[in-house]
C-alpha positions in Angstrom: 95.1 49.1 66.6 95.8 52.7 68.0 93.3 54.2 65.6 90.6 51.7 66.7 91.3 52.5 70.2 91.3 56.4 69.7 87.8 55.9 67.5 86.2 53.7 70.7 87.3 56.3 73.4 86.0 59.2 71.2 82.6 57.3 70.7 82.3 57.0 74.5 83.2 60.5 75.1 80.5 61.6 72.8 77.8 59.4 74.0 78.2 60.1 77.6 76.9 63.8 77.6 74.1 62.8 75.3 73.1 60.1 77.8 73.5 62.4 80.9 71.5 65.1 79.1 68.8 62.7 78.3 68.5 61.6 81.6 68.3 64.9 83.3 65.8 66.2 80.7 63.4 63.3 80.4 60.0 62.5 81.8 59.8 60.6 85.1 56.4 59.0 85.8 55.7 58.0 89.6 53.0 57.7 92.0 52.2 60.7 94.0 49.5 58.9 96.2 46.5 56.5 96.3 43.3 56.6 98.3 40.6 54.0 98.5 37.1 54.7 98.8 34.4 52.5 100.2 32.7 51.6 102.5 34.9 48.6 102.3 32.2 45.9 103.4 30.5 42.8 102.0 28.8 43.3 98.8 30.3 46.7 98.2 32.8 47.3 95.2 35.9 49.3 96.5 37.3 51.8 94.4 40.8 53.7 94.6 42.1 56.7 93.0 45.8 56.8 92.1 47.9 60.0 91.4 50.6 59.8 88.9 53.1 62.8 88.9 55.5 63.6 86.2 58.2 64.9 88.2 60.7 65.2 85.0 61.7 68.3 82.9 59.7 67.2 79.8 56.4 65.7 78.8 55.6 61.9 79.0 54.3 61.2 75.5 51.8 58.6 74.4 51.2 57.5 78.2 49.2 54.4 78.8 48.1 53.2 82.1 47.0 49.7 83.0 45.4 48.9 86.4 44.0 46.1 88.3 42.6 45.7 91.9 42.4 42.5 93.4 41.8 40.9 96.9 45.0 39.3 98.2 44.3 36.2 100.0 47.9 36.0 101.7 50.1 38.1 103.8 53.0 37.1 101.6 53.9 38.2 98.0 54.8 35.6 95.3 58.1 36.0 93.4 56.3 37.5 90.3 53.3 39.6 90.2 50.2 38.5 88.5 49.7 39.2 84.9 47.6 42.2 84.1 44.9 42.3 81.7 45.7 43.9 78.3 43.1 46.8 78.8 44.9 50.0 78.6 43.8 53.6 79.2 45.3 56.1 76.9 46.1 59.2 78.9 48.1 61.0 76.2 50.5 63.7 77.3 51.4 64.2 80.9 53.4 67.8 81.1 56.2 68.4 83.6 54.9 68.9 87.0 51.4 67.8 86.1 49.4 65.1 88.2 47.0 62.8 86.3 44.4 60.6 88.5 43.4 57.3 87.6 40.5 55.3 89.0 40.4 51.4 89.6 37.9 49.2 91.2 37.1 45.6 92.0 35.4 44.0 89.0 32.8 42.4 91.3 31.5 43.2 94.7 33.2 41.8 97.9 31.9 38.5 99.2 31.0 37.9 102.8 34.0 35.8 103.2 36.3 38.4 101.6 34.9 41.2 103.9 35.4 39.0 107.1 39.2 38.5 106.3 39.6 42.2 105.2 38.1 43.1 108.8 40.5 40.8 110.5 43.4 42.1 108.3 44.8 38.7 107.2 43.8 39.5 103.4 44.4 43.0 101.6 43.4 44.9 98.8 46.1 45.3 96.4 46.4 47.3 93.1 48.9 46.6 90.6 49.8 48.5 87.5 52.0 49.5 84.8 52.4 53.0 83.3 54.1 53.2 79.8 55.2 56.2 78.0 57.7 57.7 75.6 60.2 60.5 76.5 61.1 63.4 74.1 64.0 61.5 72.6 61.7 58.7 71.7 62.8 56.3 74.4 60.2 53.9 76.0 59.8 53.9 79.9 57.7 51.7 82.2 56.7 52.5 85.9 55.4 49.5 87.6 53.6 49.8 90.8 51.9 47.9 93.7 49.9 49.5 96.2 48.3 47.8 99.2 45.6 48.7 101.5 46.0 47.1 105.0 44.5 49.4 107.4 40.6 49.8 107.6 40.9 53.0 109.6 42.7 54.9 106.8 42.1 55.5 103.2 45.5 55.7 102.0 47.2 52.9 100.2 51.0 52.3 100.7 53.6 50.7 98.5 54.1 47.0 98.7 57.3 45.5 99.4 57.9 44.5 95.9 57.2 45.6 92.3 57.5 49.5 92.5 60.0 50.4 89.9 60.1 53.8 87.9 62.3 53.3 84.7 
């Protein structure tokens, strides 16, 4: 029994420094900023550019980004985000300190009704996304994002109240 306890204790002591090193040396992909371009009026297709930053000490490998832009027809968020399409854009490697931009747009032009509600600020434009990548240790990670455009006088999008997590 004592031998089993010693082996378990030794395993924990050996694993902890490795885990700590991996955490300090790995890639971390976060959203650095997002801007929307218009004009955001009826019959136009809004576009956004999102900047992803690797703030870690090593490259993010096999990076894939999946984004979707939609018109949110409520001022409340559901418990779970909508399902994203399986379309992913391969970015490849994002080196430490590097910033990569990705564009996303609505799939169809804004309708008259959407334009009116966006001007009244009771509907919003929301961008949802997932960034998947591997760190140099072979561990997979995901960054989920939700960005919202609420203020027609500004081009910047801000984080939603939910669904923004960097693993």
